[in-house]
Biopython code that builds the backbone (N, CA, C, O; Angstrom):
import numpy as np
from Bio.PDB.StructureBuilder import StructureBuilder

atoms = [
    (1, "UNK", "N", (-96.556, 33.161, 223.712)),
    (1, "UNK", "CA", (-98.397, 33.912, 223.339)),
    (1, "UNK", "C", (-98.257, 35.011, 222.209)),
    (1, "UNK", "O", (-98.773, 34.897, 221.097)),
    (2, "UNK", "N", (-97.438, 36.173, 222.660)),
    (2, "UNK", "CA", (-97.396, 37.250, 222.163)),
    (2, "UNK", "C", (-97.120, 37.083, 220.855)),
    (2, "UNK", "O", (-97.798, 37.838, 220.158)),
    (3, "UNK", "N", (-96.201, 36.208, 220.101)),
    (3, "UNK", "CA", (-95.309, 36.264, 219.603)),
    (3, "UNK", "C", (-96.591, 35.717, 218.192)),
    (3, "UNK", "O", (-96.661, 36.175, 217.051)),
    (4, "UNK", "N", (-97.140, 35.017, 218.599)),
    (4, "UNK", "CA", (-98.684, 34.579, 217.552)),
    (4, "UNK", "C", (-99.798, 35.708, 217.679)),
    (4, "UNK", "O", (-100.332, 35.938, 216.594)),
    (5, "UNK", "N", (-100.242, 36.412, 218.659)),
    (5, "UNK", "CA", (-101.233, 37.047, 218.695)),
    (5, "UNK", "C", (-100.974, 38.352, 217.499)),
    (5, "UNK", "O", (-101.797, 38.766, 216.683)),
    (6, "UNK", "N", (-99.351, 38.884, 217.741)),
    (6, "UNK", "CA", (-99.461, 40.954, 217.317)),
    (6, "UNK", "C", (-99.051, 40.163, 215.401)),
    (6, "UNK", "O", (-99.095, 41.075, 214.575)),
    (7, "UNK", "N", (-98.727, 38.825, 214.775)),
    (7, "UNK", "CA", (-98.924, 38.513, 213.222)),
    (7, "UNK", "C", (-100.250, 38.808, 212.796)),
    (7, "UNK", "O", (-100.457, 39.560, 211.843)),
    (8, "UNK", "N", (-101.294, 38.180, 213.538)),
    (8, "UNK", "CA", (-102.346, 38.243, 213.396)),
    (8, "UNK", "C", (-103.389, 39.197, 213.307)),
    (8, "UNK", "O", (-104.298, 39.279, 212.481)),
    (9, "UNK", "N", (-102.976, 40.270, 214.794)),
    (9, "UNK", "CA", (-103.436, 41.470, 214.681)),
    (9, "UNK", "C", (-103.023, 42.100, 213.593)),
    (9, "UNK", "O", (-103.976, 42.680, 213.073)),
    (10, "UNK", "N", (-101.524, 42.324, 212.717)),
    (10, "UNK", "CA", (-101.065, 42.547, 212.072)),
    (10, "UNK", "C", (-101.584, 42.789, 210.529)),
    (10, "UNK", "O", (-101.656, 43.805, 209.838)),
    (11, "UNK", "N", (-102.017, 40.978, 210.220)),
    (11, "UNK", "CA", (-102.793, 40.550, 209.338)),
    (11, "UNK", "C", (-103.748, 41.242, 209.034)),
    (11, "UNK", "O", (-104.045, 41.918, 208.049)),
    (12, "UNK", "N", (-104.290, 40.968, 210.153)),
    (12, "UNK", "CA", (-105.991, 41.644, 210.112)),
    (12, "UNK", "C", (-106.183, 43.400, 209.637)),
    (12, "UNK", "O", (-106.939, 43.968, 208.848)),
    (13, "UNK", "N", (-105.101, 43.868, 210.548)),
    (13, "UNK", "CA", (-105.469, 45.539, 210.010)),
    (13, "UNK", "C", (-104.720, 45.647, 208.647)),
    (13, "UNK", "O", (-104.813, 46.611, 207.887)),
    (14, "UNK", "N", (-103.977, 44.549, 208.440)),
    (14, "UNK", "CA", (-103.524, 45.106, 206.778)),
    (14, "UNK", "C", (-104.328, 44.415, 206.143)),
    (14, "UNK", "O", (-104.191, 45.009, 205.074)),
    (15, "UNK", "N", (-104.907, 43.801, 205.970)),
    (15, "UNK", "CA", (-106.384, 43.464, 204.672)),
    (15, "UNK", "C", (-107.082, 44.542, 204.860)),
    (15, "UNK", "O", (-107.310, 45.356, 203.965)),
    (16, "UNK", "N", (-107.606, 44.675, 206.403)),
    (16, "UNK", "CA", (-108.413, 46.104, 206.276)),
    (16, "UNK", "C", (-107.553, 47.223, 206.033)),
    (16, "UNK", "O", (-108.051, 47.860, 206.961)),
    (17, "UNK", "N", (-107.025, 47.704, 205.757)),
    (17, "UNK", "CA", (-106.161, 48.982, 205.337)),
    (17, "UNK", "C", (-106.192, 48.958, 203.669)),
    (17, "UNK", "O", (-106.576, 49.744, 202.803)),
    (18, "UNK", "N", (-105.520, 47.503, 203.685)),
    (18, "UNK", "CA", (-105.479, 47.847, 202.153)),
    (18, "UNK", "C", (-106.687, 47.324, 201.570)),
    (18, "UNK", "O", (-106.330, 46.876, 200.480)),
    (19, "UNK", "N", (-107.685, 47.174, 201.681)),
    (19, "UNK", "CA", (-109.045, 46.696, 201.195)),
    (19, "UNK", "C", (-109.289, 48.302, 200.745)),
    (19, "UNK", "O", (-109.423, 48.510, 199.539)),
    (20, "UNK", "N", (-109.363, 49.653, 201.845)),
    (20, "UNK", "CA", (-110.014, 50.735, 202.334)),
    (20, "UNK", "C", (-109.146, 51.205, 200.891)),
    (20, "UNK", "O", (-109.661, 51.723, 199.900)),
    (21, "UNK", "N", (-107.591, 50.844, 201.089)),
    (21, "UNK", "CA", (-107.373, 51.627, 199.677)),
    (21, "UNK", "C", (-107.298, 51.371, 198.318)),
    (21, "UNK", "O", (-106.955, 52.242, 197.519)),
    (22, "UNK", "N", (-107.666, 49.962, 197.915)),
    (22, "UNK", "CA", (-108.117, 49.704, 197.211)),
    (22, "UNK", "C", (-109.500, 50.093, 196.428)),
    (22, "UNK", "O", (-109.702, 49.922, 195.226)),
    (23, "UNK", "N", (-110.408, 50.657, 197.383)),
    (23, "UNK", "CA", (-111.674, 51.075, 197.324)),
    (23, "UNK", "C", (-111.249, 52.410, 196.566)),
    (23, "UNK", "O", (-110.858, 52.407, 195.399)),
    (24, "UNK", "N", (-111.360, 53.474, 197.301)),
    (24, "UNK", "CA", (-110.495, 54.946, 197.397)),
    (24, "UNK", "C", (-110.056, 55.028, 196.220)),
    (24, "UNK", "O", (-110.628, 55.824, 195.476)),
    (25, "UNK", "N", (-108.814, 54.168, 195.648)),
    (25, "UNK", "CA", (-108.391, 53.718, 194.407)),
    (25, "UNK", "C", (-109.221, 53.950, 193.366)),
    (25, "UNK", "O", (-109.223, 54.931, 192.622)),
    (26, "UNK", "N", (-110.206, 52.627, 193.339)),
    (26, "UNK", "CA", (-110.655, 52.134, 192.091)),
    (26, "UNK", "C", (-112.064, 53.307, 192.141)),
    (26, "UNK", "O", (-112.659, 53.339, 191.064)),
    (27, "UNK", "N", (-112.540, 54.071, 193.032)),
    (27, "UNK", "CA", (-113.444, 54.844, 193.146)),
    (27, "UNK", "C", (-112.455, 56.208, 192.140)),
    (27, "UNK", "O", (-112.457, 56.384, 190.922)),
    (28, "UNK", "N", (-111.940, 56.734, 192.880)),
    (28, "UNK", "CA", (-110.955, 57.695, 191.728)),
    (28, "UNK", "C", (-110.822, 57.369, 190.491)),
    (28, "UNK", "O", (-111.396, 58.054, 189.645)),
    (29, "UNK", "N", (-110.071, 56.300, 190.126)),
    (29, "UNK", "CA", (-110.447, 56.244, 188.648)),
    (29, "UNK", "C", (-111.560, 55.881, 187.630)),
    (29, "UNK", "O", (-111.458, 55.607, 186.435)),
    (30, "UNK", "N", (-112.752, 55.960, 188.506)),
    (30, "UNK", "CA", (-113.843, 55.571, 187.821)),
    (30, "UNK", "C", (-114.208, 56.787, 187.512)),
    (30, "UNK", "O", (-114.602, 57.092, 186.386)),
    (31, "UNK", "N", (-114.066, 57.968, 188.930)),
    (31, "UNK", "CA", (-114.762, 59.477, 188.618)),
    (31, "UNK", "C", (-113.218, 59.782, 187.227)),
    (31, "UNK", "O", (-113.439, 59.581, 186.033)),
    (32, "UNK", "N", (-112.121, 60.155, 187.621)),
    (32, "UNK", "CA", (-111.426, 60.144, 186.236)),
    (32, "UNK", "C", (-111.981, 59.826, 185.040)),
    (32, "UNK", "O", (-112.147, 60.675, 184.163)),
    (33, "UNK", "N", (-112.358, 58.404, 184.886)),
    (33, "UNK", "CA", (-113.169, 57.929, 183.560)),
    (33, "UNK", "C", (-114.081, 58.523, 183.374)),
    (33, "UNK", "O", (-114.212, 58.643, 182.156)),
    (34, "UNK", "N", (-115.045, 59.126, 184.032)),
    (34, "UNK", "CA", (-116.359, 59.202, 183.678)),
    (34, "UNK", "C", (-115.755, 60.921, 182.726)),
    (34, "UNK", "O", (-116.043, 60.845, 181.531)),
    (35, "UNK", "N", (-115.259, 61.863, 182.986)),
    (35, "UNK", "CA", (-114.440, 62.802, 182.312)),
    (35, "UNK", "C", (-113.706, 62.890, 180.962)),
    (35, "UNK", "O", (-113.329, 63.787, 180.208)),
    (36, "UNK", "N", (-113.672, 61.377, 181.010)),
    (36, "UNK", "CA", (-111.938, 61.587, 180.372)),
    (36, "UNK", "C", (-112.349, 60.320, 178.933)),
    (36, "UNK", "O", (-111.935, 59.165, 179.030)),
    (37, "UNK", "N", (-112.892, 60.615, 178.130)),
    (37, "UNK", "CA", (-113.214, 59.974, 177.168)),
    (37, "UNK", "C", (-112.134, 58.903, 176.720)),
    (37, "UNK", "O", (-112.375, 57.773, 176.295)),
    (38, "UNK", "N", (-111.131, 59.378, 176.867)),
    (38, "UNK", "CA", (-110.043, 58.092, 175.752)),
    (38, "UNK", "C", (-109.469, 57.099, 177.334)),
    (38, "UNK", "O", (-109.053, 55.958, 177.133)),
    (39, "UNK", "N", (-109.489, 57.431, 178.236)),
    (39, "UNK", "CA", (-109.672, 56.458, 179.269)),
    (39, "UNK", "C", (-110.626, 55.646, 178.985)),
    (39, "UNK", "O", (-110.174, 54.562, 178.615)),
    (40, "UNK", "N", (-112.202, 55.715, 179.000)),
    (40, "UNK", "CA", (-112.715, 54.521, 178.562)),
    (40, "UNK", "C", (-112.300, 53.907, 177.214)),
    (40, "UNK", "O", (-112.164, 52.689, 177.094)),
    (41, "UNK", "N", (-112.040, 55.025, 175.901)),
    (41, "UNK", "CA", (-111.606, 54.141, 174.737)),
    (41, "UNK", "C", (-110.724, 52.828, 175.177)),
    (41, "UNK", "O", (-110.896, 51.621, 175.010)),
    (42, "UNK", "N", (-109.509, 53.753, 175.933)),
    (42, "UNK", "CA", (-107.962, 52.734, 176.147)),
    (42, "UNK", "C", (-108.718, 51.351, 177.092)),
    (42, "UNK", "O", (-108.268, 50.216, 176.934)),
    (43, "UNK", "N", (-109.520, 51.531, 177.754)),
    (43, "UNK", "CA", (-109.991, 50.505, 178.523)),
    (43, "UNK", "C", (-110.768, 49.488, 177.798)),
    (43, "UNK", "O", (-110.466, 48.295, 177.839)),
    (44, "UNK", "N", (-112.020, 50.069, 176.965)),
    (44, "UNK", "CA", (-112.271, 48.835, 175.815)),
    (44, "UNK", "C", (-111.361, 48.035, 175.135)),
    (44, "UNK", "O", (-111.552, 46.836, 174.931)),
    (45, "UNK", "N", (-110.279, 48.714, 174.740)),
    (45, "UNK", "CA", (-109.391, 48.459, 173.569)),
    (45, "UNK", "C", (-108.364, 47.287, 174.286)),
    (45, "UNK", "O", (-107.632, 46.458, 173.745)),
    (46, "UNK", "N", (-108.576, 47.520, 175.468)),
    (46, "UNK", "CA", (-107.494, 46.008, 176.643)),
    (46, "UNK", "C", (-108.746, 44.929, 176.979)),
    (46, "UNK", "O", (-108.525, 43.921, 177.650)),
    (47, "UNK", "N", (-109.783, 45.172, 176.565)),
    (47, "UNK", "CA", (-110.671, 44.186, 176.573)),
    (47, "UNK", "C", (-110.709, 43.275, 175.233)),
    (47, "UNK", "O", (-110.775, 42.053, 175.097)),
    (48, "UNK", "N", (-110.654, 44.141, 174.467)),
    (48, "UNK", "CA", (-111.281, 43.293, 172.956)),
    (48, "UNK", "C", (-112.231, 44.210, 172.362)),
    (48, "UNK", "O", (-113.105, 43.625, 171.721)),
    (49, "UNK", "N", (-112.325, 45.509, 172.384)),
    (49, "UNK", "CA", (-113.745, 46.187, 172.110)),
    (49, "UNK", "C", (-113.136, 47.291, 171.713)),
    (49, "UNK", "O", (-112.316, 47.952, 172.350)),
    (50, "UNK", "N", (-113.610, 47.507, 170.497)),
    (50, "UNK", "CA", (-113.661, 49.258, 169.493)),
    (50, "UNK", "C", (-114.967, 49.587, 169.523)),
    (50, "UNK", "O", (-115.916, 49.031, 168.970)),
    (51, "UNK", "N", (-114.929, 50.739, 170.364)),
    (51, "UNK", "CA", (-116.152, 51.755, 170.437)),
    (51, "UNK", "C", (-116.533, 52.786, 169.538)),
    (51, "UNK", "O", (-115.580, 53.491, 169.205)),
    (52, "UNK", "N", (-117.392, 53.029, 169.148)),
    (52, "UNK", "CA", (-117.405, 54.035, 167.957)),
    (52, "UNK", "C", (-118.092, 55.098, 168.757)),
    (52, "UNK", "O", (-118.408, 54.875, 169.926)),
    (53, "UNK", "N", (-118.369, 56.403, 168.096)),
    (53, "UNK", "CA", (-119.071, 57.449, 168.913)),
    (53, "UNK", "C", (-119.847, 57.696, 169.571)),
    (53, "UNK", "O", (-119.734, 58.495, 170.501)),
    (54, "UNK", "N", (-121.239, 56.842, 169.158)),
    (54, "UNK", "CA", (-122.135, 56.659, 169.813)),
    (54, "UNK", "C", (-122.196, 55.586, 170.639)),
    (54, "UNK", "O", (-123.092, 55.776, 171.462)),
    (55, "UNK", "N", (-121.620, 54.486, 170.806)),
    (55, "UNK", "CA", (-120.977, 53.855, 171.939)),
    (55, "UNK", "C", (-120.111, 54.164, 173.026)),
    (55, "UNK", "O", (-120.107, 53.381, 173.977)),
    (56, "UNK", "N", (-119.483, 55.022, 173.049)),
    (56, "UNK", "CA", (-118.446, 55.478, 173.709)),
    (56, "UNK", "C", (-119.341, 56.748, 174.390)),
    (56, "UNK", "O", (-118.943, 57.064, 175.511)),
    (57, "UNK", "N", (-120.518, 57.535, 173.860)),
    (57, "UNK", "CA", (-121.288, 58.690, 174.605)),
    (57, "UNK", "C", (-122.278, 57.640, 175.290)),
    (57, "UNK", "O", (-122.771, 58.241, 176.244)),
    (58, "UNK", "N", (-122.841, 56.214, 175.229)),
    (58, "UNK", "CA", (-123.697, 55.459, 175.958)),
    (58, "UNK", "C", (-122.938, 55.477, 177.185)),
    (58, "UNK", "O", (-123.304, 55.878, 178.290)),
    (59, "UNK", "N", (-121.888, 55.014, 176.855)),
    (59, "UNK", "CA", (-120.473, 54.512, 177.902)),
    (59, "UNK", "C", (-120.898, 55.716, 179.148)),
    (59, "UNK", "O", (-121.643, 55.731, 180.127)),
    (60, "UNK", "N", (-119.898, 56.740, 178.435)),
    (60, "UNK", "CA", (-119.673, 57.602, 179.109)),
    (60, "UNK", "C", (-121.241, 58.106, 180.208)),
    (60, "UNK", "O", (-121.174, 58.432, 181.393)),
    (61, "UNK", "N", (-122.622, 58.019, 179.298)),
    (61, "UNK", "CA", (-124.032, 58.259, 179.626)),
    (61, "UNK", "C", (-123.840, 57.645, 180.982)),
    (61, "UNK", "O", (-123.927, 58.360, 181.981)),
    (62, "UNK", "N", (-123.633, 56.610, 181.056)),
    (62, "UNK", "CA", (-123.988, 55.342, 182.148)),
    (62, "UNK", "C", (-123.051, 55.957, 183.374)),
    (62, "UNK", "O", (-123.440, 56.443, 184.436)),
    (63, "UNK", "N", (-121.723, 55.787, 182.901)),
    (63, "UNK", "CA", (-121.012, 56.343, 184.072)),
    (63, "UNK", "C", (-121.492, 57.108, 184.858)),
    (63, "UNK", "O", (-121.433, 56.918, 186.073)),
    (64, "UNK", "N", (-122.162, 58.304, 184.214)),
    (64, "UNK", "CA", (-122.336, 59.663, 184.895)),
    (64, "UNK", "C", (-123.459, 59.753, 185.595)),
    (64, "UNK", "O", (-123.550, 60.575, 186.508)),
    (65, "UNK", "N", (-124.811, 58.644, 185.158)),
    (65, "UNK", "CA", (-125.618, 58.386, 186.014)),
    (65, "UNK", "C", (-125.382, 57.103, 187.172)),
    (65, "UNK", "O", (-126.322, 56.796, 187.905)),
    (66, "UNK", "N", (-124.437, 56.595, 187.242)),
    (66, "UNK", "CA", (-124.370, 54.940, 188.241)),
    (66, "UNK", "C", (-123.848, 56.037, 189.260)),
    (66, "UNK", "O", (-123.164, 56.970, 188.839)),
    (67, "UNK", "N", (-124.141, 55.932, 190.472)),
    (67, "UNK", "CA", (-124.056, 56.413, 191.259)),
    (67, "UNK", "C", (-123.296, 55.614, 192.423)),
    (67, "UNK", "O", (-123.791, 54.632, 192.977)),
    (68, "UNK", "N", (-121.976, 56.172, 192.746)),
    (68, "UNK", "CA", (-121.076, 55.663, 193.808)),
    (68, "UNK", "C", (-121.668, 55.929, 195.170)),
    (68, "UNK", "O", (-122.012, 57.051, 195.542)),
    (69, "UNK", "N", (-121.783, 54.641, 196.012)),
    (69, "UNK", "CA", (-122.178, 55.183, 197.184)),
    (69, "UNK", "C", (-120.979, 55.153, 197.858)),
    (69, "UNK", "O", (-120.015, 54.391, 197.773)),
    (70, "UNK", "N", (-121.329, 56.627, 198.906)),
    (70, "UNK", "CA", (-120.265, 57.456, 199.819)),
    (70, "UNK", "C", (-120.336, 56.409, 200.962)),
    (70, "UNK", "O", (-121.281, 55.674, 201.245)),
    (71, "UNK", "N", (-119.143, 56.507, 201.543)),
    (71, "UNK", "CA", (-119.330, 56.186, 203.181)),
    (71, "UNK", "C", (-118.673, 57.612, 204.215)),
    (71, "UNK", "O", (-118.724, 57.559, 205.444)),
]
sb = StructureBuilder()
sb.init_structure("model")
sb.init_model(0)
sb.init_chain("A")
sb.init_seg("    ")
for serial, (resi, resn, name, xyz) in enumerate(atoms, 1):
    if name == "N":
        sb.init_residue(resn, " ", resi, " ")
    sb.init_atom(name, np.array(xyz, "f"), 0.0, 1.0, " ", f" {name:<3s}", serial, name[0])
structure = sb.get_structure()
């Protein structure tokens, strides 16, 4: 019986911890991107966009105005 319960509990805990770590990492990346226009430009190029200076300023302003919920 324990050979079934322990792997299931381990899987559930692993998924929860992995999700929390992913959210933390993503928030830190977004915070870094707000202060670093080169990272925004790199991300835009990876998505196939070429941003001019006005678009870059608008993107930075949007990211700074966006409030990330804190838990």
